[in-house]
C-alpha positions in Angstrom: -20.1 -13.1 -1.8 -18.3 -10.2 -1.7 -14.5 -9.5 -0.9 -13.0 -7.2 1.6 -13.6 -3.4 1.0 -10.6 -1.7 -1.2 -8.1 0.5 0.3 -8.5 4.3 -0.6 -6.4 5.0 -3.8 -4.5 7.9 -2.2 -3.5 5.8 0.6 -2.1 2.9 -1.9 -0.3 5.6 -3.9 1.5 7.0 -0.9 2.5 3.3 -0.1 4.1 3.3 -3.6 5.8 6.5 -2.8 7.3 5.0 0.3 8.3 1.9 -1.6 10.4 4.0 -4.1 11.6 6.1 -1.5 13.2 3.3 0.5 13.6 0.7 -2.2 11.5 -2.0 -0.6 10.0 -5.2 -1.7 6.2 -5.6 -1.4 6.7 -7.9 1.7 9.1 -5.9 3.5 7.1 -2.7 2.7 3.8 -4.5 4.2 6.1 -5.3 7.5 7.4 -1.9 7.6 3.9 -0.4 7.5 2.7 -2.5 10.3 5.7 -1.5 12.7 6.7 2.0 11.7 4.4 4.7 12.9 6.1 7.2 10.6 4.9 5.1 7.6 1.5 4.7 9.2 1.0 8.6 9.6 2.3 9.2 6.0 -0.4 6.8 4.5 -3.0 8.2 7.1 -3.7 4.7 8.6 -4.7 4.4 12.2 -3.3 1.9 14.6 -6.6 0.2 14.5 -6.8 -0.4 10.7 -5.5 -3.4 8.9 -2.2 -3.0 6.8 -2.6 -3.5 3.1 -1.0 -6.9 2.4 1.7 -7.4 -0.2 -0.6 -8.8 -2.7 -2.8 -5.6 -2.5 0.2 -3.5 -3.0 1.3 -5.6 -6.0 -2.4 -5.3 -7.5 -2.5 -1.8 -7.1 0.9 -1.2 -8.9 -0.3 -3.4 -11.7 -3.6 -1.5 -12.0 -1.7 1.7 -12.4 0.6 0.1 -15.0 -2.4 -1.1 -16.8 -3.9 2.3 -16.8 -1.0 3.9 -18.4 -1.2 1.5 -21.4 -4.8 2.6 -22.2 
């Protein structure tokens, strides 16, 4: 059994940029992406695509932190 396909790394990196610029928690960032067209455009996410959930954002950030240690 396979999980959902992953989000593009560039999209996830842009999400982290938005998070840093606006000082948003993962949960608030998820909601902001869902309702703000400017955020969607910046991360290149169409209206028909699903928004990455807060746990996906957290996991991507943890992956980047882990990669820095290697």
